VOBA-1610 file (N, C-alpha, C; in pm, whole numbers, padded with zeros to 5 digits, always signed):
BEGIN
Unk+10623+23516+07813Unk+10691+23573+07936Unk+10821+23614+07864Unk+10885+23774+07855Unk+11000+23798+07845Unk+11144+23740+07946Unk+11245+23701+07891Unk+11325+23706+07998Unk+11507+23765+07899Unk+11586+23798+08002Unk+11688+23831+07913Unk+11775+23706+07939Unk+11787+23667+07824Unk+11928+23553+07781Unk+12010+23592+07730Unk+12152+23561+07761Unk+12294+23582+07679Unk+12256+23732+07633Unk+12217+23825+07714Unk+12222+23953+07664Unk+12120+23979+07585Unk+12043+23941+07508Unk+11920+23956+07408Unk+11787+23906+07469Unk+11676+23976+07450Unk+11567+23927+07510Unk+11502+23779+07455Unk+11436+23711+07476Unk+11409+23574+07454Unk+11270+23579+07525Unk+11154+23543+07409Unk+11029+23501+07479Unk+11043+23374+07522Unk+10978+23295+07646Unk+10984+23216+07676Unk+10800+23159+07750Unk+10802+23035+07717Unk+10689+23001+07761Unk+10715+22871+07864Unk+10691+22850+07986Unk+10714+22792+08120Unk+10590+22683+08180Unk+10560+22569+08165Unk+10443+22520+08220Unk+10473+22554+08394Unk+10619+22577+08390Unk+10638+22590+08586Unk+10600+22723+08623Unk+10581+22799+08525Unk+10571+22928+08555Unk+10518+23005+08708Unk+10376+22914+08732Unk+10322+22930+08814Unk+10340+22872+08930Unk+10470+22835+08955Unk+10544+22736+09052Unk+10450+22592+09118Unk+10345+22567+09029Unk+10306+22429+09086Unk+10411+22307+09027Unk+10488+22339+08921Unk+10536+22254+08860Unk+10706+22236+08891Unk+10715+22354+08997Unk+10850+22400+08981Unk+10974+22289+08991Unk+10915+22199+09099Unk+11044+22109+09146Unk+11027+21996+09036Unk+10961+21971+08951Unk+10976+21862+08849Unk+11092+21855+08760Unk+11155+21744+08701Unk+11279+21786+08630Unk+11223+21879+08502Unk+11339+21912+08436Unk+11292+22023+08351Unk+11314+21978+08188Unk+11257+21955+08104Unk+11248+21951+07968Unk+11276+22107+07867Unk+11395+22137+07811Unk+11408+22238+07747Unk+11415+22228+07585Unk+11289+22263+07522Unk+11249+22239+07400Unk+11300+22345+07294Unk+11408+22322+07220Unk+11474+22412+07124Unk+11403+22388+06966Unk+11341+22481+06893Unk+11274+22480+06762Unk+11348+22516+06656Unk+11318+22436+06540Unk+11415+22482+06426Unk+11408+22575+06382Unk+11487+22573+06228Unk+11459+22685+06123Unk+11354+22756+06146Unk+11350+22871+06157Unk+11230+22968+06116Unk+11113+22968+06201Unk+11114+22865+06282Unk+10998+22819+06352Unk+10998+22887+06482Unk+10853+22907+06557Unk+10850+22985+06686Unk+10779+22873+06754Unk+10784+22927+06875Unk+10741+22780+07001Unk+10664+22750+07018Unk+10546+22826+06925Unk+10413+22772+06896Unk+10411+22650+06824Unk+10493+22622+06757Unk+10557+22501+06650Unk+10542+22365+06713Unk+10583+22368+06851Unk+10560+22238+06933Unk+10440+22225+06964Unk+10397+22101+06916Unk+10237+22071+06911Unk+10208+22070+07045Unk+10062+22096+07128Unk+10033+22134+07251Unk+10031+21965+07273Unk+09997+21878+07202Unk+10007+21753+07233Unk+10125+21695+07258Unk+10228+21729+07226Unk+10384+21730+07271Unk+10382+21767+07393Unk+10368+21908+07434Unk+10419+21952+07552Unk+10316+21874+07655Unk+10198+21874+07631Unk+10097+21794+07697Unk+10173+21666+07745Unk+10244+21599+07646Unk+10258+21448+07690Unk+10383+21441+07776Unk+10440+21534+07758Unk+10578+21575+07869Unk+10532+21619+07989Unk+10374+21694+07979Unk+10359+21721+08099Unk+10309+21610+08199Unk+10189+21556+08135Unk+10151+21428+08209Unk+10257+21318+08253Unk+10352+21306+08190Unk+10448+21234+08211Unk+10551+21262+08357Unk+10513+21395+08394Unk+10573+21459+08506Unk+10697+21543+08488Unk+10701+21599+08373Unk+10775+21718+08348Unk+10788+21810+08344Unk+10854+21915+08387Unk+10841+22097+08347Unk+10895+22112+08210Unk+10809+22195+08128Unk+10840+22220+07992Unk+10877+22353+07961Unk+11001+22382+07904Unk+11010+22512+07894Unk+11045+22529+07730Unk+10968+22597+07664Unk+10988+22636+07502Unk+11023+22798+07484Unk+11058+22808+07409Unk+11121+22961+07363Unk+11120+22988+07232Unk+11087+23120+07177Unk+11126+23150+07024Unk+11293+23170+07060Unk+11378+23144+06947Unk+11488+23134+06895Unk+11527+23294+06863Unk+11667+23353+06885Unk+11683+23456+06848Unk+11629+23498+06700Unk+11576+23618+06658Unk+11584+23646+06523Unk+11409+23573+06461Unk+11344+23492+06559Unk+11201+23475+06549Unk+11117+23500+06640Unk+10992+23517+06616Unk+10887+23508+06705Unk+10872+23623+06745Unk+10868+23639+06903Unk+10826+23746+06990Unk+11009+23777+07061Unk+11097+23679+07003Unk+11218+23697+07081Unk+11328+23847+06977Unk+11435+23911+07061Unk+11432+24009+06978Unk+11511+23969+06829Unk+11502+24058+06748Unk+11523+24040+06606Unk+11661+24105+06574Unk+11748+24064+06477Unk+11861+24108+06474Unk+11848+24158+06328Unk+11789+24222+06308Unk+11798+24314+06186Unk+11880+24388+06178Unk+11927+24451+06271Unk+12070+24568+06284Unk+12203+24478+06225Unk+12238+24334+06206Unk+12307+24262+06130Unk+12357+24257+06002Unk+12201+24330+05955Unk+12221+24331+05799Unk+12162+24163+05739Unk+12201+24167+05634Unk+12219+24066+05567Unk+12315+23982+05492Unk+12315+23872+05483Unk+12459+23805+05484Unk+12475+23805+05334Unk+12612+23811+05305Unk+12651+23770+05130Unk+12597+23896+05066Unk+12593+24015+05073Unk+12526+24141+05041Unk+12566+24166+04870Unk+12701+24087+04846Unk+12752+24096+04698Unk+12650+24015+04602Unk+12556+23965+04691Unk+12448+23860+04601Unk+12350+23930+04551Unk+12344+24080+04629Unk+12178+24138+04638Unk+12130+24129+04472Unk+12233+24148+04378Unk+12139+24181+04245Unk+12054+24040+04220Unk+12134+23944+04218Unk+12138+23794+04215Unk+12011+23758+04309Unk+11991+23802+04447Unk+11873+23787+04533Unk+11757+23899+04458Unk+11754+23966+04423Unk+11637+24036+04342Unk+11569+23960+04264Unk+11636+23899+04186Unk+11599+23806+04104Unk+11548+23671+04105Unk+11611+23582+04212Unk+11583+23472+04263Unk+11536+23459+04413Unk+11479+23558+04497Unk+11472+23592+04625Unk+11541+23541+04737Unk+11505+23615+04849Unk+11603+23636+04961Unk+11672+23505+05027Unk+11640+23402+04994Unk+11676+23242+05031Unk+11846+23224+04919Unk+11864+23302+04874Unk+11979+23280+04794Unk+12093+23306+04874Unk+12094+23367+04941Unk+12182+23409+05038Unk+12210+23288+05120Unk+12109+23206+05171Unk+12109+23110+05259Unk+12229+23001+05180Unk+12154+22975+05028Unk+12189+22886+04947Unk+12317+22930+04906Unk+12388+23019+04893Unk+12557+23046+04847Unk+12615+22999+04998Unk+12541+23028+05103Unk+12649+22987+05226Unk+12663+22823+05216Unk+12529+22774+05161Unk+12527+22610+05205Unk+12646+22529+05099Unk+12657+22620+04976Unk+12739+22555+04900Unk+12871+22565+04947Unk+12893+22714+05029Unk+13032+22713+05047Unk+13050+22633+05177Unk+12973+22598+05240Unk+12973+22510+05353Unk+13027+22356+05281Unk+12950+22302+05171Unk+12980+22183+05153Unk+13140+22197+05062Unk+13172+22302+05038Unk+13276+22290+04963Unk+13419+22328+05071Unk+13373+22359+05197Unk+13463+22371+05290Unk+13511+22509+05255Unk+13478+22579+05228Unk+13486+22749+05259Unk+13436+22814+05391Unk+13497+22866+05446Unk+13436+22976+05556Unk+13344+23056+05500Unk+13210+23025+05585Unk+13099+23088+05588Unk+13095+23234+05706Unk+13060+23349+05624Unk+13055+23448+05709Unk+12904+23477+05771Unk+12914+23439+05869Unk+12741+23454+05964Unk+12741+23551+06053Unk+12642+23650+06051Unk+12580+23756+06169Unk+12614+23700+06321Unk+12552+23597+06344Unk+12603+23521+06447Unk+12584+23370+06434Unk+12623+23270+06537Unk+12648+23118+06508Unk+12544+23034+06591Unk+12564+22897+06580Unk+12483+22827+06642Unk+12539+22821+06779Unk+12642+22887+06819Unk+12727+22861+06951Unk+12669+22981+07041Unk+12615+23102+06962Unk+12552+23180+07009Unk+12411+23163+07035Unk+12349+23084+06937Unk+12197+23035+06969Unk+12198+22939+07108Unk+12317+22829+07127Unk+12336+22739+07227Unk+12360+22870+07374Unk+12418+22944+07366Unk+12437+23050+07441Unk+12322+23085+07513Unk+12222+23143+07390Unk+12081+23154+07437Unk+12003+23066+07524Unk+11989+22986+07439Unk+11971+22836+07518Unk+11982+22818+07692Unk+12119+22828+07691Unk+12167+22841+07833Unk+12127+22947+07926Unk+12113+23077+07877Unk+12095+23182+07889Unk+11927+23152+07987Unk+11840+23079+07902Unk+11696+23109+07921Unk+11705+23030+08054Unk+11775+22905+08056Unk+11798+22820+08196Unk+11855+22904+08302Unk+11925+23022+08301Unk+11979+23085+08357Unk+11892+23204+08431Unk+11807+23274+08362Unk+11729+23360+08373Unk+11599+23287+08430Unk+11581+23161+08416Unk+11496+23067+08494Unk+11523+23010+08625Unk+11625+23020+08656Unk+11735+22986+08767Unk+11710+22804+08781Unk+11718+22759+08639Unk+11739+22618+08638Unk+11876+22559+08621Unk+11907+22436+08700Unk+12014+22410+08686Unk+12076+22330+08572Unk+11983+22227+08581Unk+12010+22126+08468Unk+11838+22135+08385Unk+11863+22040+08274Unk+11768+22017+08186Unk+11784+21899+08117Unk+11674+21849+08065Unk+11696+21724+07932Unk+11639+21859+07841Unk+11751+21848+07750Unk+11736+21963+07615Unk+11723+21843+07499Unk+11604+21904+07423Unk+11565+21841+07342Unk+11537+21945+07214Unk+11625+21906+07101Unk+11602+21990+06991Unk+11544+21912+06848Unk+11460+21982+06750Unk+11415+21954+06619Unk+11493+22022+06523Unk+11524+21968+06412Unk+11586+22033+06307Unk+11716+22064+06343Unk+11695+22222+06305Unk+11814+22339+06358Unk+11822+22307+06495Unk+11695+22297+06601Unk+11719+22287+06735Unk+11798+22207+06789Unk+11780+22075+06721Unk+11887+21973+06726Unk+12019+21969+06712Unk+12064+22067+06582Unk+12173+22092+06618Unk+12223+22212+06718Unk+12123+22318+06772Unk+12172+22368+06871Unk+12146+22294+07007Unk+12098+22205+07032Unk+12102+22117+07144Unk+12241+22087+07151Unk+12294+22000+07027Unk+12410+21916+07039Unk+12536+22055+07078Unk+12514+22175+07043Unk+12593+22282+07090Unk+12612+22299+07215Unk+12492+22281+07307Unk+12439+22308+07409Unk+12538+22202+07507Unk+12485+22085+07438Unk+12578+21979+07514Unk+12709+21966+07539Unk+12783+22042+07435Unk+12904+22054+07388Unk+12975+22171+07494Unk+12883+22272+07484Unk+12926+22381+07584Unk+12898+22386+07715Unk+12829+22322+07783Unk+12766+22353+07931Unk+12689+22215+07951Unk+12821+22077+07954Unk+12744+21917+07970Unk+12703+21915+08136Unk+12725+22000+08179Unk+12696+21962+08356Unk+12592+22070+08372Unk+12518+22110+08270Unk+12370+22132+08263Unk+12271+22080+08168Unk+12327+21988+08113Unk+12236+21919+08036Unk+12221+21756+08081Unk+12098+21741+08145Unk+12072+21556+08208Unk+12051+21495+08084Unk+12002+21525+07991Unk+11992+21423+07851Unk+12006+21516+07745Unk+12028+21461+07621Unk+12022+21513+07492Unk+11955+21424+07409Unk+11851+21501+07340Unk+11754+21436+07213Unk+11783+21530+07088Unk+11798+21471+07026Unk+11824+21548+06880Unk+11698+21474+06772Unk+11640+21546+06734Unk+11516+21500+06659Unk+11528+21562+06508Unk+11519+21465+06408Unk+11496+21513+06273Unk+11645+21627+06230Unk+11752+21601+06287Unk+11878+21654+06277Unk+11985+21602+06200Unk+12071+21682+06254Unk+12195+21659+06160Unk+12360+21649+06258Unk+12462+21568+06204Unk+12567+21618+06289Unk+12654+21740+06208Unk+12594+21799+06117Unk+12640+21884+06014Unk+12768+21834+05924Unk+12811+21754+05915Unk+12909+21672+05818Unk+12901+21707+05685Unk+12997+21736+05595Unk+12986+21837+05494Unk+12918+21754+05373Unk+12941+21602+05382Unk+12920+21563+05239Unk+12826+21466+05280Unk+12725+21468+05375Unk+12583+21396+05385Unk+12485+21448+05287Unk+12386+21335+05230Unk+12290+21415+05168Unk+12173+21515+05201Unk+12162+21591+05114Unk+12084+21697+05135Unk+11933+21674+05084Unk+11840+21790+05100Unk+11734+21813+05052Unk+11689+21707+04929Unk+11568+21686+04880Unk+11550+21649+04750Unk+11486+21755+04665Unk+11537+21743+04517Unk+11512+21824+04468Unk+11377+21932+04432Unk+11281+21860+04474Unk+11135+21885+04481Unk+11121+21997+04608Unk+11184+21928+04713Unk+11227+22019+04848Unk+11274+22117+04843Unk+11420+22142+04778Unk+11455+22248+04752Unk+11400+22361+04674Unk+11350+22287+04569Unk+11268+22397+04473Unk+11198+22510+04599Unk+11090+22423+04687Unk+11005+22476+04738Unk+11049+22563+04838Unk+11196+22540+04909Unk+11250+22612+04994Unk+11306+22730+04928Unk+11367+22733+04840Unk+11404+22853+04744Unk+11310+22931+04625Unk+11181+22886+04692Unk+11063+22970+04641Unk+11011+23080+04732Unk+10909+23166+04690Unk+10901+23234+04805Unk+10716+23275+04780Unk+10664+23334+04875Unk+10522+23363+04857Unk+10503+23441+04692Unk+10379+23446+04644Unk+10356+23488+04525Unk+10318+23638+04549Unk+10298+23680+04669Unk+10238+23800+04699Unk+10239+23839+04862Unk+10226+23948+04921Unk+10231+23983+05032Unk+10099+23964+05138Unk+10002+23934+05091Unk+09862+23925+05139Unk+09899+23762+05229Unk+09823+23781+05342Unk+09794+23659+05454Unk+09748+23553+05339Unk+09675+23518+05257Unk+09632+23429+05219Unk+09771+23359+05147Unk+09848+23463+05036Unk+09965+23454+04959Unk+10102+23350+05068Unk+10086+23436+05172Unk+10216+23373+05253Unk+10174+23226+05329Unk+10054+23226+05346Unk+10013+23085+05364Unk+09996+23014+05299Unk+09950+23026+05157Unk+09949+22910+05059Unk+10080+22868+05053Unk+10187+22967+05051Unk+10351+22930+05030Unk+10377+22807+05128Unk+10360+22836+05267Unk+10385+22739+05322Unk+10310+22605+05329Unk+10184+22633+05264Unk+10122+22470+05292Unk+10201+22392+05168Unk+10229+22447+05078Unk+10301+22386+04967Unk+10458+22323+05005Unk+10525+22406+05107Unk+10648+22376+05185Unk+10620+22264+05272Unk+10531+22277+05349Unk+10505+22207+05446Unk+10443+22062+05396Unk+10360+22062+05263Unk+10353+21930+05217Unk+10477+21857+05173Unk+10547+21948+05105Unk+10663+21877+05045Unk+10751+21823+05148Unk+10761+21889+05264Unk+10882+21822+05373Unk+10762+21685+05471Unk+10640+21726+05450Unk+10579+21628+05515Unk+10590+21495+05556Unk+10520+21422+05637Unk+10537+21277+05666Unk+10436+21172+05604Unk+10454+21124+05506Unk+10362+21027+05395Unk+10301+20964+05499Unk+10349+20899+05592Unk+10289+20813+05670Unk+10161+20892+05787Unk+10206+20977+05775Unk+10102+21074+05905Unk+10065+21197+05829Unk+10004+21201+05740Unk+09947+21339+05630Unk+09864+21421+05738Unk+09867+21568+05710Unk+09821+21653+05780Unk+09698+21699+05685Unk+09576+21682+05725Unk+09460+21762+05621Unk+09487+21919+05606Unk+09465+21983+05480Unk+09474+22117+05467Unk+09417+22219+05574Unk+09296+22179+05649Unk+09255+22296+05706Unk+09347+22245+05835Unk+09356+22164+05890Unk+09458+22127+06008Unk+09595+22199+05980Unk+09639+22188+05860Unk+09768+22286+05832Unk+09773+22402+05831Unk+09657+22497+05758Unk+09668+22622+05760Unk+09611+22682+05915Unk+09556+22593+05969Unk+09552+22696+06115Unk+09695+22687+06156Unk+09764+22578+06170Unk+09918+22586+06220Unk+09979+22685+06154Unk+09984+22722+06027Unk+10040+22822+05982Unk+10010+22931+06021Unk+09862+22970+06022Unk+09828+23100+06064Unk+09817+23129+06211Unk+09812+23040+06309Unk+09882+23036+06445Unk+09991+23109+06457Unk+10127+23055+06361Unk+10268+23117+06362Unk+10268+23246+06280Unk+10185+23271+06157Unk+10217+23392+06094Unk+10139+23486+06150Unk+10042+23466+06169Unk+09961+23587+06270Unk+10043+23619+06438Unk+10105+23546+06481Unk+10199+23590+06597Unk+10313+23658+06559Unk+10387+23632+06422Unk+10504+23686+06387Unk+10541+23648+06247Unk+10562+23718+06202Unk+10630+23656+06031Unk+10765+23754+06001Unk+10871+23696+05973Unk+10994+23777+06019Unk+11093+23678+05911Unk+11081+23690+05786Unk+11161+23588+05694Unk+11309+23615+05691Unk+11338+23738+05715Unk+11488+23777+05707Unk+11551+23715+05843Unk+11497+23712+05945Unk+11563+23630+06047Unk+11590+23469+06015Unk+11477+23405+05969Unk+11490+23267+05882Unk+11644+23278+05810Unk+11659+23369+05711Unk+11782+23364+05643Unk+11906+23357+05750Unk+11916+23435+05815Unk+11989+23437+05914Unk+12016+23346+05993Unk+11956+23254+06010Unk+11946+23160+06089Unk+12007+23021+06017Unk+11951+23037+05901Unk+12017+22936+05785Unk+12151+22951+05745Unk+12185+23061+05753Unk+12364+23125+05733Unk+12417+23062+05836Unk+12374+23053+05972Unk+12446+23035+06109Unk+12464+22863+06073Unk+12350+22805+06044Unk+12390+22643+06024Unk+12485+22608+05928Unk+12499+22668+05825Unk+12592+22670+05746Unk+12721+22693+05761Unk+12767+22777+05874Unk+12911+22842+05904Unk+12921+22744+06047Unk+12868+22646+06078Unk+12927+22592+06223Unk+12967+22426+06157Unk+13076+22443+06063Unk+13134+22358+06010Unk+13191+22253+06108Unk+13226+22283+06239Unk+13338+22192+06292Unk+13281+22109+06365Unk+13113+22107+06397Unk+13045+22076+06491Unk+13060+21884+06471Unk+13037+21840+06373Unk+13043+21702+06379Unk+13173+21652+06410Unk+13311+21714+06393Unk+13416+21655+06436Unk+13411+21692+06624Unk+13344+21763+06682Unk+13320+21808+06807Unk+13237+21677+06897Unk+13115+21633+06809Unk+13066+21521+06878Unk+13077+21471+06918Unk+13204+21385+06937Unk+13237+21281+06999Unk+13268+21291+07136Unk+13305+21425+07141Unk+13314+21483+07300Unk+13205+21474+07403Unk+13086+21487+07338Unk+12980+21436+07393Unk+12975+21319+07488Unk+12979+21345+07660Unk+12916+21213+07684Unk+12788+21195+07754Unk+12711+21289+07690Unk+12545+21304+07783Unk+12479+21185+07746Unk+12422+21132+07803Unk+12296+21034+07768Unk+12203+21110+07647Unk+12226+21033+07520Unk+12159+21096+07394Unk+12092+21010+07306Unk+11985+21044+07272Unk+11846+20968+07212Unk+11831+21046+07040Unk+11882+20958+06950Unk+11868+21058+06834Unk+11698+20992+06769Unk+11661+21075+06711Unk+11493+21014+06643Unk+11505+21074+06520Unk+11464+21016+06410Unk+11475+21059+06276Unk+11359+20947+06183Unk+11296+21048+06097Unk+11210+20998+05979Unk+11285+20919+05907Unk+11238+20786+05860Unk+11268+20762+05756Unk+11235+20794+05657Unk+11136+20878+05619Unk+11094+20926+05496Unk+11125+21099+05470Unk+11198+21125+05579Unk+11267+21259+05567Unk+11280+21312+05414Unk+11241+21402+05373Unk+11278+21421+05224Unk+11369+21564+05238Unk+11360+21628+05366Unk+11454+21757+05380Unk+11607+21749+05447Unk+11581+21635+05545Unk+11713+21623+05653Unk+11733+21461+05621Unk+11759+21385+05509Unk+11797+21235+05491Unk+11802+21180+05614Unk+11780+21046+05613Unk+11761+20974+05759Unk+11942+20942+05784Unk+12009+20954+05652Unk+12150+20895+05686Unk+12216+21047+05782Unk+12173+21152+05782Unk+12179+21250+05885Unk+12182+21204+06010Unk+12076+21172+06075Unk+12048+21128+06190Unk+12132+20978+06225Unk+12147+20908+06127Unk+12267+20781+06149Unk+12401+20830+06201Unk+12448+20948+06118Unk+12579+21014+06140Unk+12576+21069+06259Unk+12475+21124+06323Unk+12464+21183+06468Unk+12481+21111+06564Unk+12425+21007+06513Unk+12429+20913+06630Unk+12545+20843+06612Unk+12619+20822+06507Unk+12738+20719+06511Unk+12839+20812+06575Unk+12814+20969+06571Unk+12934+21011+06611Unk+12939+21067+06790Unk+12811+21014+06843Unk+12834+21056+06985Unk+12797+20926+07027Unk+12931+20898+07137Unk+12931+20807+07196Unk+12799+20739+07266Unk+12763+20614+07258Unk+12673+20538+07334Unk+12517+20615+07288Unk+12520+20667+07180Unk+12349+20735+07135Unk+12302+20630+07067Unk+12163+20657+07088Unk+12052+20550+07068Unk+12014+20613+06953Unk+11989+20525+06819Unk+11893+20582+06718Unk+11769+20509+06732Unk+11678+20633+06699Unk+11530+20567+06686Unk+11502+20590+06529Unk+11462+20514+06436Unk+11434+20547+06312Unk+11298+20525+06320Unk+11204+20624+06269Unk+11049+20625+06265Unk+10999+20616+06111Unk+10921+20481+06048Unk+10874+20456+05981Unk+10777+20570+05958Unk+10740+20626+05785Unk+10673+20716+05753Unk+10666+20845+05790Unk+10753+20901+05852Unk+10794+21005+05940Unk+10867+21076+05857Unk+10838+21232+05791Unk+10908+21294+05724Unk+10951+21402+05820Unk+10968+21563+05768Unk+11014+21622+05848Unk+10906+21745+05928Unk+10826+21714+05988Unk+10736+21781+06030Unk+10671+21707+06181Unk+10553+21746+06252Unk+10510+21736+06388Unk+10352+21687+06395Unk+10334+21594+06297Unk+10170+21580+06296Unk+10156+21506+06415Unk+10023+21475+06432Unk+09976+21424+06561Unk+10010+21237+06608Unk+10005+21173+06464Unk+10079+21037+06460Unk+10206+21045+06497Unk+10291+21136+06478Unk+10430+21130+06485Unk+10474+21179+06616Unk+10381+21262+06664Unk+10402+21327+06817Unk+10400+21166+06880Unk+10295+21107+06861Unk+10270+20970+06979Unk+10402+20930+06953Unk+10482+20853+06812Unk+10577+20781+06820Unk+10709+20837+06874Unk+10713+20997+06870Unk+10826+21038+06927Unk+10818+21027+07099Unk+10710+21064+07133Unk+10676+21039+07286Unk+10710+20912+07312Unk+10673+20803+07281Unk+10735+20658+07297Unk+10845+20625+07350Unk+10965+20653+07269Unk+11081+20638+07353Unk+11141+20725+07414Unk+11090+20880+07371Unk+11143+20979+07434Unk+11118+21000+07566Unk+11012+20973+07652Unk+10990+20961+07797Unk+11045+20844+07871Unk+11045+20735+07841Unk+11135+20660+07887Unk+11320+20713+07907Unk+11353+20773+07801Unk+11507+20826+07786Unk+11521+20885+07872Unk+11432+20979+07916Unk+11431+21094+07973Unk+11436+21076+08149Unk+11307+20951+08146Unk+11349+20902+08263Unk+11433+20845+08348Unk+11489+20747+08242Unk+11622+20705+08267Unk+11737+20763+08311Unk+11771+20926+08233Unk+11885+20977+08272Unk+11852+21043+08368
//
């Protein structure tokens, strides 16, 4: 269903939409870079529902069935000639370089804006407080929600995410190459092949997903919506959020940080730094977990997550 949140149209799925779970405590799920609400595994959503929670998930702005922000243009247009040779993600690479150098990054919108979207979803559904759970970029947005509206956040969970501190380690070289590549063509097969290579590069070595299951997941998303320009703008918003690391000590919300020990995209050091900066945060490191959500990883995440939510 569509709601108006923070002045824009946001696509939402709510297990309490039929009224049967309206009185349950709410878990708000915030997905990562370029990923849609369907990227939350059904097993994960069902596990939270079975534990007694009402689960709300949504497409972030610029992705999926939520409002696309193409009117805001392409970041760093001065790189247009280079972009033509190397592909669309070069703009966001330049933004990432500027972030690491401490230069100001110009972004069409910010993670603060995306946090306001998340709070707007709660407003639209009449939800006063929620447990906020974010993965990757969604974890960064969840941190911003806890900073912006602490009274609305019953607990905070940041999964495979980062504080955004400038000098934390980045992706492995082979992962960076996969991120900067683009599909060999515009056909559905070429796009799916591209994302299979990317997800294999960032996946969990301890919980490998077979090719057929991986292709099915990718097709579920690309057939629903495919909008790479939105991913680029989101990536630039991440790079522009330079002050978040210094603000995290202000968070007083009960916080759980979960991170894969084998994450090749956002290394474990990023999870350690997030937990170190948030007072009282608990870090749960998962062996064999990379930067994805296969069934085995979902089980490992739910084990500490459900008690954390109940304790809050």
